[in-house]
C-alpha positions in Angstrom: 14.7 -27.7 25.8 15.9 -31.0 27.2 19.3 -30.4 25.5 19.5 -26.9 27.0 18.5 -28.2 30.5 21.1 -31.0 30.4 23.9 -28.6 29.2 23.0 -25.9 31.8 22.4 -28.3 34.7 18.8 -27.1 35.3 15.3 -28.4 35.0 13.2 -28.0 31.8 10.8 -25.8 33.6 13.7 -23.5 34.5 14.6 -23.4 30.8 11.1 -22.4 29.9 11.0 -19.6 32.5 14.4 -18.3 31.4 13.7 -18.3 27.7 10.3 -16.8 27.9 11.5 -14.1 30.4 9.2 -15.2 33.2 9.8 -15.0 36.9 10.8 -18.2 38.7 14.6 -18.3 38.1 17.5 -16.2 39.3 19.2 -13.7 37.0 22.3 -15.9 37.1 20.4 -19.0 36.0 18.5 -17.0 33.3 21.8 -15.7 31.8 23.4 -19.2 31.9 20.4 -20.8 30.1 20.4 -18.1 27.5 24.1 -18.5 26.8 23.6 -22.3 26.4 20.6 -21.7 24.1 22.7 -19.4 21.9 25.5 -21.9 21.7 23.0 -24.6 20.6 21.5 -22.3 18.0 18.0 -22.3 19.7 15.3 -20.1 18.2 11.7 -19.8 19.5 9.1 -21.9 17.7 6.4 -19.6 16.3 4.0 -22.6 16.0 4.5 -23.5 19.6 4.1 -19.9 20.7 0.8 -19.7 18.7 -0.5 -22.9 20.3 0.3 -21.5 23.8 -1.5 -18.2 23.0 1.7 -16.2 22.9 1.3 -15.0 19.3 2.9 -16.0 16.0 5.5 -13.2 15.7 4.1 -12.6 12.2 1.8 -10.0 10.6 -0.1 -10.6 7.3 -0.6 -8.7 4.1 -3.0 -9.9 1.4 -3.2 -8.2 -2.0 -6.3 -8.8 -4.2 -4.9 -7.7 -7.5 -3.8 -9.4 -10.7 -0.4 -10.9 -9.9 1.0 -9.9 -13.3 0.7 -6.2 -12.4 2.4 -6.3 -9.0 5.9 -7.1 -10.3 6.2 -3.7 -12.0 4.2 -1.6 -9.4 6.7 0.5 -7.6 4.2 1.6 -5.0 3.8 -1.9 -3.4 7.5 -2.6 -3.6 8.3 0.5 -1.6 5.3 0.1 0.8 6.5 -3.5 1.7 10.1 -2.2 2.1 8.9 0.3 4.7 6.7 -2.3 6.5 9.6 -4.8 6.6 12.0 -2.2 8.0 9.8 -1.7 11.0 8.9 -5.3 11.5 12.6 -6.3 11.5 13.2 -4.0 14.5 10.9 -6.3 16.5 12.1 -9.5 14.8 8.6 -10.0 13.3 7.9 -11.8 10.0 5.7 -10.7 7.2 3.3 -13.3 5.6 2.4 -12.1 2.1 -0.2 -13.6 -0.2 -1.7 -12.5 -3.6 -5.3 -13.5 -4.3 -7.8 -13.0 -7.1 -10.5 -11.0 -5.3 -11.8 -9.7 -2.0 -13.8 -12.9 -1.3 -10.6 -14.9 -1.5 -8.9 -12.3 0.7 -11.5 -12.7 3.3 -11.1 -16.5 3.2 -7.4 -16.1 3.8 -8.1 -14.0 6.9 -10.4 -16.6 8.3 -7.9 -19.3 7.7 -5.0 -17.3 9.2 -7.2 -16.6 12.3 -8.2 -20.2 12.8 -4.6 -21.4 12.4 -3.1 -18.6 14.6 -0.8 -17.8 11.7 -0.7 -14.0 12.2 -1.1 -11.6 15.1 -2.5 -8.8 12.9 -2.9 -7.7 9.3 -2.2 -4.7 7.0 -5.2 -4.1 4.7 -4.6 -2.4 1.4 -6.8 -1.1 -1.4 -10.0 -0.2 0.5 -13.2 -0.7 -1.5 -16.2 1.5 -1.8 -18.3 -1.4 -0.4 -15.8 -3.2 1.7 -16.6 -6.4 3.7 -13.2 -6.7 5.3 -13.4 -4.2 8.2 -16.5 -6.0 9.6 -14.9 -9.4 9.1 -11.7 -8.4 10.9 -13.8 -6.9 13.8 -15.7 -10.2 14.0 -12.5 -12.2 14.1 -10.9 -9.8 16.6 -7.8 -9.5 14.4 -5.9 -6.2 14.8 -5.6 -4.4 11.5 -4.4 -1.2 9.9 -6.2 0.0 6.8 -3.9 1.9 4.4 -5.4 4.4 2.0 -8.8 4.6 3.5 -10.5 7.9 4.4 -11.4 8.0 8.1 -15.1 7.3 8.8 -16.1 8.0 12.4 -19.5 6.3 11.8 -18.0 3.1 10.5 -18.0 1.5 14.0 -14.7 -0.5 13.7 -12.9 0.4 17.0 -10.2 -2.2 16.5 -9.0 -0.9 13.2 -6.5 1.9 12.6 -6.3 4.0 9.4 -3.3 5.5 7.6 -4.5 7.6 4.8 -3.4 10.1 2.1 -5.4 13.0 0.7 -6.0 11.8 -2.8 -8.6 14.6 -3.3 -6.0 17.3 -2.5 -3.4 15.6 -4.8 -5.8 15.5 -7.7 -6.8 19.1 -7.2 -3.2 20.1 -7.5 -2.8 18.2 -10.8 -6.0 19.8 -12.3 -4.9 23.2 -11.1 -1.5 22.8 -12.8 -2.9 21.6 -16.1 -5.6 24.3 -16.1 -3.0 27.0 -15.5 -1.3 25.7 -18.7 -4.5 26.2 -20.7 -5.7 22.5 -20.8 -9.4 22.1 -20.9 -9.6 18.5 -22.3 -8.1 16.1 -19.8 -8.5 12.3 -19.6 -7.6 10.5 -16.4 -6.3 6.9 -17.1 -7.4 5.5 -13.7 -6.7 2.3 -11.9 -9.1 -0.5 -10.8 -12.8 0.3 -10.7 -14.3 0.0 -7.2 -11.2 0.9 -5.2 -11.9 3.7 -2.8 -8.9 5.8 -3.9 -9.8 5.4 -7.6 -13.3 6.6 -6.9 -12.0 9.6 -4.9 -9.7 10.6 -7.7 -12.4 10.3 -10.3 -14.9 12.3 -8.2 -12.4 15.0 -7.4 -11.4 15.4 -11.0 -15.1 16.0 -11.9 -15.6 18.5 -9.0 -12.4 20.4 -9.9 -13.3 20.4 -13.6 -16.8 21.6 -13.0 -15.6 24.4 -10.7 -13.4 25.7 -13.6 -16.0 25.2 -16.3 -14.0 22.4 -18.0 -16.4 20.1 -19.9 -14.0 17.9 -21.8 -12.8 15.9 -18.7 -13.3 12.2 -18.0 -11.8 9.1 -16.5 -11.1 5.6 -17.9 -10.5 2.7 -15.5 -7.8 0.0 -16.1 -6.1 -2.8 -14.3 -2.9 -0.6 -13.7 -0.9 -2.6 -16.2 1.2 -1.1 -19.0 -0.8 -3.0 -21.6 -4.1 -1.5 -20.5 -2.5 1.9 -20.0 -1.2 1.9 -23.5 -4.5 0.6 -25.0 -6.5 3.3 -23.1 -4.1 6.0 -24.4 -4.6 4.9 -28.0 -8.4 4.9 -27.7 -8.6 8.4 -26.3 -6.0 9.9 -28.6 -7.8 8.4 -31.7 -11.1 9.9 -30.7 -12.8 12.8 -32.5 -11.6 15.3 -29.9 -8.4 13.9 -28.3 -7.4 15.3 -24.9 -4.6 17.8 -24.6 -3.5 16.2 -21.2 -3.4 12.7 -19.8 -3.2 11.9 -16.0 -2.2 8.3 -15.2 -2.8 6.6 -11.9 0.7 5.1 -11.8 4.2 5.4 -13.3 4.1 2.2 -15.4 0.9 3.3 -17.3 2.3 6.8 -17.8 5.5 5.5 -19.4 3.5 3.1 -21.6 1.2 6.0 -22.5 4.1 8.1 -23.7 5.2 5.3 -26.0 1.7 4.8 -27.3 1.2 8.5 -27.9 4.5 8.8 -29.7 3.6 5.8 -32.0 0.5 7.7 -33.0 2.5 10.8 -33.9 1.7 12.8 -30.8 4.6 14.7 -29.3 4.9 15.1 -25.5 4.3 17.8 -24.4 3.7 19.7 -27.6 0.6 17.8 -28.6 -0.3 16.2 -25.3 0.9 16.7 -21.7 1.4 13.7 -19.4 1.3 13.5 -15.6 2.1 10.4 -13.5 0.4 9.8 -10.1 3.4 8.0 -8.6 6.9 9.4 -9.1 9.7 6.8 -9.5 12.9 6.2 -11.3 10.8 5.2 -14.3 9.6 8.8 -14.6 13.2 9.9 -15.0 14.2 7.2 -17.5 11.8 8.2 -20.3 12.1 11.2 -22.6 10.8 13.6 -21.7 11.0 13.3 -17.9 7.5 13.0 -16.5 5.7 15.5 -14.3 4.6 13.4 -11.3 3.1 13.3 -7.8 5.8 12.5 -5.3 5.3 10.9 -1.9 7.5 8.9 0.5 5.9 5.5 0.0 8.5 3.8 2.1 7.6 6.1 5.0 3.9 5.3 4.4 4.8 1.6 4.9 6.7 2.4 8.1 3.8 4.4 9.5 1.3 1.6 8.7 3.6 -1.0 10.4 4.1 1.2 13.5 0.4 1.7 13.9 -0.2 -2.1 13.7 2.6 -2.7 16.3 0.8 -0.2 18.5 -2.4 -2.2 18.3 -0.5 -5.4 19.1 0.9 -3.6 22.2 -2.7 -3.0 23.3 -2.7 0.6 22.2 -5.9 2.3 21.0 -6.9 2.5 17.3 -5.7 5.6 15.6 -6.1 7.6 12.4 -2.9 9.0 10.8 -2.7 11.2 7.8 0.5 11.1 5.8 1.8 14.3 4.0 0.1 15.4 0.8 1.8 14.2 -2.3 3.9 17.0 -4.0 3.6 17.7 -7.7 7.0 17.8 -9.3 6.8 19.7 -12.6 9.1 18.3 -15.3 9.3 18.4 -19.1 6.2 16.3 -19.9 3.7 19.1 -19.2 3.5 22.3 -21.3 1.0 24.8 -22.5 -1.9 23.5 -24.5 -2.1 24.2 -28.2 -4.6 26.9 -29.1 
């Protein structure tokens, strides 16, 4: 600021007023100070802004999942792309951290809050018994929960929610497979305890019971290709193997096709396969995979916009994104008699 003041021929306080867009200087002086600042390559210090109570110009995202599974998870890559696209419009940064569990995630929130590191956070993977909303309320940290079902009785007025209808999506999958004659379906699910995993498992049971399908169950995994393949081999080597498999992501579905083929099962002649997340992977395997398609980049944009609305002192909101659409491809066919 001293360099700018000296070059512009004004006081340091005038530089502060001009660069922070505060009253106290004329428009001519403000423009001159900004031109000099640009010539000198000046950028605002986020640390100084945080100490002065003006915010950090950063939002946070913590993911409590095994780090090894994130590198191949197309959902998070696309979600972050959408988030970053919106943040860039406001010249905001994204602070991203991977931790082992929810306790470690809560510790990160406490540290970020104490150090004024972030202005708000995006919360992913809601749990069935989740301590994070109450903690964020206690800290007064604006947050958007992505993937959680709205709960009007939760009592978290500072949290917005962006959610997708997992139950409706699972119902469309079961309906498709039932119409093809499948009665023995195994759902290779994601992490146990995640709210969307539990919703999918519960919906599968409800839809199966409503259609009189008794040979339907779910098996939880860590979302990795290794566990997806291992679960596939276990269920296909059972006394009554399923005629259809539903995977909670694209990576497990592709690994499952390879595992089924290695056991002598042809897709879809012997077993049909459905992937929850459509991606390029689903179109790089033979046969191409029937999959649930949704605009995950748009999901990220929506979550980021809702967080910016909170940071602009707007009210908490609940936003539902469009229902994932089932794209029927060559990996699903009629069940063998």
